[in-house]
SERONU-627528 format. One record per residue (C-alpha): residue number from 1; residue in one letter; x, z, y. Coordinates in pm, whole numbers, padded with zeros to 5 digits, m for minus. Each point is the difference from the previous one (the first is absolute). Layout:
% residues N
+-----+------+--------+--------+--------+
!  nr ! rest !      x !      z !      y !
+-----+------+--------+--------+--------+
! NUM !    a !      X !      Z !      Y !
...
+-----+------+--------+--------+--------+
% end
This chain:
% residues 106
+-----+------+--------+--------+--------+
!  nr ! rest !      x !      z !      y !
+-----+------+--------+--------+--------+
!   1 !    m !  00000 !  00000 !  00000 !
!   2 !    t !  00108 ! m00071 !  00347 !
!   3 !    p !  00032 !  00267 !  00266 !
!   4 !    t ! m00296 ! m00137 !  00199 !
!   5 !    t ! m00223 !  00017 ! m00305 !
!   6 !    l !  00100 !  00360 ! m00058 !
!   7 !    m ! m00064 !  00084 !  00363 !
!   8 !    v ! m00350 ! m00161 ! m00008 !
!   9 !    l ! m00088 !  00188 ! m00320 !
!  10 !    s !  00117 !  00332 !  00139 !
!  11 !    v ! m00198 ! m00052 !  00323 !
!  12 !    a ! m00311 ! m00096 ! m00202 !
!  13 !    q !  00027 !  00315 ! m00211 !
!  14 !    q !  00036 !  00223 !  00304 !
!  15 !    q ! m00312 ! m00144 !  00168 !
!  16 !    a ! m00231 !  00044 ! m00302 !
!  17 !    p ! m00304 !  00205 !  00105 !
!  18 !    q ! m00070 !  00337 ! m00158 !
!  19 !    d ! m00347 ! m00091 ! m00136 !
!  20 !    v !  00095 ! m00305 ! m00208 !
!  21 !    g ! m00206 !  00001 ! m00319 !
!  22 !    k ! m00258 !  00250 !  00125 !
!  23 !    s ! m00262 ! m00268 !  00052 !
!  24 !    g ! m00018 ! m00052 ! m00376 !
!  25 !    p ! m00260 !  00272 ! m00075 !
!  26 !    f ! m00216 ! m00105 !  00294 !
!  27 !    g !  00019 ! m00366 ! m00105 !
!  28 !    l ! m00091 !  00093 ! m00358 !
!  29 !    l ! m00299 !  00202 !  00122 !
!  30 !    l ! m00114 ! m00290 !  00215 !
!  31 !    l !  00038 ! m00244 ! m00290 !
!  32 !    v ! m00199 !  00225 ! m00236 !
!  33 !    l ! m00279 !  00039 !  00257 !
!  34 !    l ! m00021 ! m00377 !  00051 !
!  35 !    l ! m00013 ! m00061 ! m00375 !
!  36 !    l ! m00274 !  00262 ! m00037 !
!  37 !    a ! m00204 ! m00157 !  00281 !
!  38 !    t !  00042 ! m00344 ! m00158 !
!  39 !    a ! m00115 !  00130 ! m00339 !
!  40 !    l ! m00312 !  00157 !  00156 !
!  41 !    l ! m00081 ! m00321 !  00187 !
!  42 !    v !  00033 ! m00207 ! m00318 !
!  43 !    k ! m00227 !  00239 ! m00189 !
!  44 !    s ! m00262 ! m00010 !  00276 !
!  45 !    m !  00011 ! m00380 !  00028 !
!  46 !    s ! m00038 ! m00049 ! m00375 !
!  47 !    g ! m00309 !  00225 !  00008 !
!  48 !    h ! m00150 ! m00208 !  00281 !
!  49 !    l !  00078 ! m00327 ! m00177 !
!  50 !    k ! m00179 !  00118 ! m00316 !
!  51 !    r ! m00323 !  00040 !  00200 !
!  52 !    l ! m00003 ! m00358 !  00128 !
!  53 !    p ! m00225 ! m00257 ! m00167 !
!  54 !    r !  00164 ! m00259 ! m00222 !
!  55 !    s ! m00118 ! m00286 !  00218 !
!  56 !    f ! m00123 ! m00045 !  00356 !
!  57 !    d ! m00169 ! m00334 ! m00068 !
!  58 !    a ! m00355 ! m00019 !  00132 !
!  59 !    a ! m00114 ! m00173 ! m00319 !
!  60 !    d !  00097 !  00304 ! m00205 !
!  61 !    r ! m00189 !  00249 !  00217 !
!  62 !    e ! m00331 ! m00179 !  00065 !
!  63 !    p ! m00259 ! m00055 ! m00272 !
!  64 !    r ! m00065 ! m00358 ! m00091 !
!  65 !    v ! m00326 ! m00147 !  00130 !
!  66 !    v ! m00183 ! m00233 ! m00233 !
!  67 !    v ! m00209 ! m00263 !  00179 !
!  68 !    p ! m00279 ! m00149 ! m00211 !
!  69 !    d ! m00045 ! m00377 ! m00021 !
!  70 !    s ! m00369 ! m00002 !  00095 !
!  71 !    p ! m00206 !  00195 !  00259 !
!  72 !    a ! m00206 !  00149 ! m00281 !
!  73 !    g !  00298 !  00207 ! m00102 !
!  74 !    l !  00008 !  00167 !  00344 !
!  75 !    e ! m00342 !  00167 ! m00036 !
!  76 !    e ! m00026 !  00346 ! m00145 !
!  77 !    r ! m00259 !  00025 ! m00269 !
!  78 !    r ! m00199 !  00315 !  00063 !
!  79 !    e ! m00273 !  00141 ! m00218 !
!  80 !    p ! m00344 !  00058 !  00150 !
!  81 !    g ! m00020 !  00330 !  00190 !
!  82 !    q !  00380 !  00034 !  00028 !
!  83 !    e ! m00013 !  00012 !  00381 !
!  84 !    l ! m00257 !  00281 ! m00010 !
!  85 !    l !  00215 !  00198 ! m00244 !
!  86 !    d !  00308 ! m00045 !  00219 !
!  87 !    t ! m00195 !  00119 !  00306 !
!  88 !    l ! m00127 !  00309 ! m00183 !
!  89 !    r !  00349 !  00083 ! m00123 !
!  90 !    r !  00132 ! m00002 !  00356 !
!  91 !    a ! m00289 !  00213 !  00134 !
!  92 !    p !  00036 !  00377 !  00037 !
!  93 !    l ! m00096 !  00207 ! m00303 !
!  94 !    a ! m00249 !  00225 !  00180 !
!  95 !    i ! m00187 ! m00030 !  00324 !
!  96 !    e ! m00064 !  00323 !  00184 !
!  97 !    a ! m00283 !  00056 !  00244 !
!  98 !    p !  00106 !  00072 !  00357 !
!  99 !    r !  00055 !  00370 !  00058 !
! 100 !    g ! m00186 !  00178 !  00271 !
! 101 !    d !  00141 !  00263 !  00229 !
! 102 !    e !  00047 !  00342 ! m00155 !
! 103 !    g ! m00198 !  00165 !  00283 !
! 104 !    d ! m00323 ! m00194 ! m00086 !
! 105 !    r ! m00065 !  00188 ! m00325 !
! 106 !    g ! m00102 !  00302 !  00169 !
+-----+------+--------+--------+--------+
% end
């Protein structure tokens, strides 16, 4: 080695800071925390992806409509009295008389 090389090495060793290598534990902690956060994000995202439907195509979601070839196929065939039965089914079960004031009874 040449004298200048030895002088540069000795100067470099003298100027080394006192806390060289002390950032290792802090860096390791930071790395572990980032890996933990990444693992939690991957777990959460996989849970959300499992809830998605297999396809977003409109044809898969809507029921198919069958259009008949003739106008006769469009009419609903109802039995006689079916409208009356439907009306009675929608009506209230009991009809109460209007109530008078409680003070009228006496």
